[in-house]
C-alpha positions as CSV (number, residue, x, y, z in Angstrom):
1,M,-13.6,0.7,63.3
2,S,-14.0,-1.9,60.9
3,A,-11.1,-3.2,58.7
4,L,-10.6,-2.3,55.2
5,K,-10.8,-4.7,52.4
6,V,-9.0,-3.1,49.5
7,E,-5.6,-1.6,49.8
8,T,-6.5,1.9,50.3
9,D,-4.7,5.4,50.7
10,I,-4.8,7.5,53.7
11,V,-3.7,10.6,54.9
12,V,-4.8,11.4,58.9
13,A,-5.1,15.4,58.2
14,I,-5.9,15.9,61.9
15,A,-3.7,18.6,63.7
16,D,-3.7,17.6,67.1
17,P,-0.5,15.2,67.5
18,V,-2.4,12.9,70.3
19,V,-5.3,12.4,68.2
20,R,-3.5,11.8,64.8
21,K,-1.4,9.3,66.9
22,R,-4.5,7.4,68.6
23,L,-6.7,7.5,65.0
24,H,-3.8,6.1,63.1
25,G,-3.5,2.9,65.6
26,K,-7.5,2.2,64.8
27,I,-6.8,2.1,61.1
28,K,-7.0,-1.7,60.3
29,G,-6.2,-3.4,57.2
30,P,-4.3,-2.9,54.0
31,V,-3.1,0.7,53.7
32,A,-0.8,3.0,52.8
33,F,0.1,6.1,54.4
34,P,1.5,8.3,51.1
35,S,3.5,12.0,52.3
36,L,1.3,14.8,50.7
37,I,4.0,17.2,49.1
38,H,2.7,20.4,48.1
39,P,4.7,21.7,44.8
40,G,5.5,24.8,46.6
41,F,7.7,23.1,49.4
42,N,11.2,23.3,49.2
43,P,12.4,19.9,50.3
44,G,16.0,21.6,50.4
45,S,19.3,19.0,50.3
46,N,19.1,15.7,49.4
47,K,20.4,15.1,52.8
48,N,17.0,15.0,54.1
49,N,14.8,12.4,55.6
50,I,11.2,12.8,55.4
51,G,8.9,9.6,56.5
52,Y,5.5,8.2,55.3
53,G,2.1,9.7,56.1
54,C,3.4,13.5,56.2
55,I,1.7,16.8,55.1
56,L,4.3,19.1,54.0
57,T,2.3,22.7,52.8
58,A,3.5,25.3,50.4
59,G,6.1,28.1,51.6
60,S,7.9,25.8,53.9
61,I,11.7,25.6,53.5
62,L,14.1,23.0,54.7
63,T,18.0,23.5,54.8
64,T,20.2,20.4,55.3
65,G,20.7,17.1,57.4
66,I,17.0,16.9,58.7
67,T,15.0,14.3,59.7
68,I,11.4,14.6,59.9
69,G,9.4,11.3,61.2
70,N,6.4,9.4,60.3
71,F,3.0,11.6,60.4
72,V,4.4,14.8,60.5
73,I,2.8,18.2,59.7
74,I,4.5,21.4,58.3
75,N,2.3,24.1,58.0
76,L,2.8,27.0,55.6
77,L,5.6,29.6,55.3
78,T,7.6,27.1,58.2
79,S,11.7,27.1,57.8
80,I,13.9,24.7,59.7
81,G,17.3,25.1,59.6
82,H,20.3,22.6,59.4
83,D,20.6,19.0,61.4
84,V,16.7,19.3,63.1
85,V,14.7,16.0,63.8
86,I,11.1,16.5,64.1
87,G,9.8,13.3,65.8
88,D,6.9,10.9,64.7
89,F,3.4,12.4,64.8
90,S,4.4,16.2,65.6
91,S,3.0,19.3,64.2
92,V,4.3,22.5,63.1
93,M,1.8,25.5,62.4
94,P,2.2,28.1,60.1
95,G,5.1,31.0,60.1
96,C,7.4,29.0,62.4
97,S,11.2,29.2,62.4
98,I,12.9,26.1,64.3
99,S,16.8,26.9,64.3
100,G,19.8,24.3,63.6
101,N,20.2,21.4,65.7
102,V,16.8,21.6,67.2
103,R,15.0,18.3,68.3
104,V,11.4,17.8,68.8
105,G,10.1,14.8,70.0
106,E,7.1,12.5,69.4
107,C,3.7,14.2,69.4
108,S,4.6,17.6,70.1
109,L,2.7,20.5,68.9
110,I,4.7,23.7,67.9
111,G,2.0,26.7,67.7
112,T,1.8,29.2,64.8
113,G,4.6,31.8,64.5
114,A,6.8,30.4,67.0
115,R,10.6,30.1,67.1
116,I,13.1,27.6,68.6
117,L,16.4,28.8,68.9
118,Q,19.5,26.5,68.0
119,N,20.5,23.7,69.8
120,L,17.7,23.0,71.9
121,V,15.4,19.9,72.6
122,I,11.4,20.1,72.7
123,G,10.3,17.1,74.5
124,N,7.7,14.3,74.0
125,R,3.9,15.6,73.9
126,C,4.7,19.1,74.5
127,K,3.0,22.0,73.2
128,V,4.7,25.4,72.5
129,G,1.8,28.3,72.4
130,A,1.3,30.4,69.3
131,G,4.4,33.5,68.9
132,A,6.4,31.7,71.6
133,V,10.4,32.4,71.7
134,V,12.3,28.9,72.7
135,T,15.5,29.6,74.2
136,T,15.8,26.9,76.9
137,D,15.0,23.1,76.4
138,I,11.5,22.2,77.4
139,P,10.8,18.5,79.3
140,D,8.1,16.5,77.8
141,D,4.8,17.0,78.4
142,T,5.3,20.5,78.9
143,T,3.4,23.5,77.9
144,A,5.5,26.6,77.4
145,V,4.3,30.4,76.2
146,G,5.4,33.8,76.0
147,I,8.7,35.1,74.8
148,P,11.0,33.6,76.6
149,A,8.9,30.7,76.3
150,A,7.8,29.5,80.0
151,A,6.2,26.1,81.0
152,I,2.5,26.8,82.2
153,K,0.4,24.6,84.6
154,A,-2.2,22.9,82.1
């Protein structure tokens, strides 16, 4: 990929966190990565921190004390409880519920309609299947599916 010559705003709108991170690493030149925030997105309290390059969509709701890393996608109709941290390049698909005090690592993907109970850790590069209910911590590089969510071999 050749370097850009003039300052350009770029949004990387690819759902797969690993691909999004890889593509971001190939962008060269004077660029800015603004966050796109839909007017129907509820940012919650002023105690929330949102990184750059994020895509925050309609109907999603943040509460308070939340940290959203850089290049995170929060898709439609997702609710995020208090004191949640979502790592860089992660993706949360439509209709998810993330309870309070959850940590989601970098480059993780939370599938459509998944539920994550409070006080849990989802590791780096994890995948949580659509409709899964996470009741225990998920270690790095794990795919978990089902109710309750359990690790599967890829």
